[in-house]
C-alpha positions in Angstrom: 0.1 0.3 -0.1 2.8 2.0 1.2 4.4 1.9 -2.8 0.7 3.4 -4.4 0.9 6.0 -2.2 4.5 6.8 -2.9 4.1 5.9 -6.7 0.8 8.3 -6.5 2.6 11.3 -4.9 5.4 10.7 -7.4 3.2 10.6 -10.6 1.6 14.0 -9.0 4.5 15.8 -8.4 5.7 15.0 -12.3 2.2 16.3 -13.4 2.0 19.5 -11.5 5.7 20.4 -12.3 5.0 19.9 -15.9 2.3 22.4 -15.8 4.2 25.6 -15.9 5.8 23.8 -19.4 2.5 23.2 -20.7 1.1 26.5 -21.1 4.5 28.4 -21.8 4.9 29.0 -25.7 7.6 29.6 -28.0 8.0 32.9 -30.2 7.1 31.9 -33.3 4.3 30.4 -32.6 2.5 33.8 -31.3 5.3 36.6 -33.0 6.5 36.9 -36.3 9.9 38.4 -36.4 9.1 39.8 -40.2 7.1 42.3 -38.5 8.9 44.5 -37.1 7.3 47.2 -34.7 8.4 50.6 -33.1 6.4 52.2 -31.3 6.1 55.3 -28.8 3.7 55.7 -25.7 2.7 56.1 -22.0 3.2 53.0 -19.8 0.2 52.5 -18.7 0.1 48.3 -17.3 2.9 46.4 -16.0 2.7 43.0 -14.8 6.4 41.8 -13.6 5.1 38.0 -13.1 6.6 34.6 -14.3 7.0 33.2 -16.8 7.4 37.0 -18.9 6.7 40.3 -18.0 4.0 42.3 -20.0 3.6 45.8 -20.3 1.3 47.7 -22.0 1.4 51.4 -23.3 -1.2 54.1 -25.3 0.5 54.7 -28.8 -0.7 57.4 -30.9 -0.9 57.6 -34.5 -0.6 60.6 -36.9 -4.3 61.2 -36.9 -4.4 61.3 -33.0 -6.0 58.0 -32.2 -5.0 56.0 -29.4 -4.5 52.4 -29.4 -3.2 50.1 -26.4 -0.5 47.9 -27.0 0.5 44.8 -25.5 4.4 43.7 -25.4 5.9 40.8 -24.1 9.2 40.5 -22.5 11.7 38.1 -20.9 10.8 36.3 -17.5 11.9 38.6 -14.3 15.1 37.1 -13.8 16.4 37.5 -17.4 15.3 41.1 -17.0 17.0 41.8 -14.0 20.2 40.4 -15.3 20.0 42.8 -17.9 19.6 45.6 -15.5 15.7 45.8 -14.9 13.8 46.5 -11.5 10.7 46.2 -10.7 11.0 50.6 -10.6 13.0 50.6 -14.6 9.5 51.2 -15.9 6.8 53.4 -14.4 3.1 53.9 -15.3 3.0 57.2 -16.9 6.6 56.9 -18.1 7.0 57.6 -22.7 9.4 55.3 -23.9 10.3 53.8 -27.5 10.1 49.8 -27.9 11.1 48.1 -30.6 9.9 44.5 -31.4 8.5 41.7 -33.8 4.3 42.2 -34.0 2.0 39.3 -33.4 1.1 37.1 -35.9 -2.8 37.1 -35.6 -2.4 40.8 -35.9 -3.8 42.0 -32.7 -2.0 45.2 -31.1 0.5 42.6 -29.1 4.7 42.1 -29.7 7.2 40.5 -27.6 9.4 43.3 -27.3 13.1 43.3 -27.8 14.2 46.5 -27.0 13.4 49.3 -24.9 14.4 52.9 -25.0 13.5 54.2 -20.9 12.2 57.5 -20.0 15.5 58.4 -18.6 17.1 56.9 -21.8 18.5 53.8 -20.9 18.5 51.5 -23.5 17.6 47.9 -22.6 17.3 45.0 -23.6 13.8 43.2 -22.9 15.2 39.0 -22.7 12.9 38.6 -26.0 12.6 34.7 -26.3 13.2 35.8 -30.4 16.9 35.7 -29.0 19.0 37.6 -27.1 19.6 41.2 -28.2 22.4 43.4 -27.4 20.8 46.8 -26.0 
């Protein structure tokens, strides 16, 4: 009986450990490296969480229309290794982002590089590959 309980616990632990991997996606599944974007806007939201940091910003086009864009960056630990902290980017900051647009045409992109409000040029630990700031 002990072997059955121990075996069940091991199986449950393996399933639980693999769940984040199943939820994770590859860059190529969601983003198109041939559709490059460079946008400047005002930061409206920051989600500093695993497995990817996301931030959102309002971008104004030539006609004055404002569109909210979402940008995926790498995980917090990789961003911290590149010089980021939770306070590098703040709500209301005007920043410029370079990256790859979503394949499905939505206002989402994988950030590759960010020019922060105070002039820092930082890599975004993109899943597209390591890019120098």
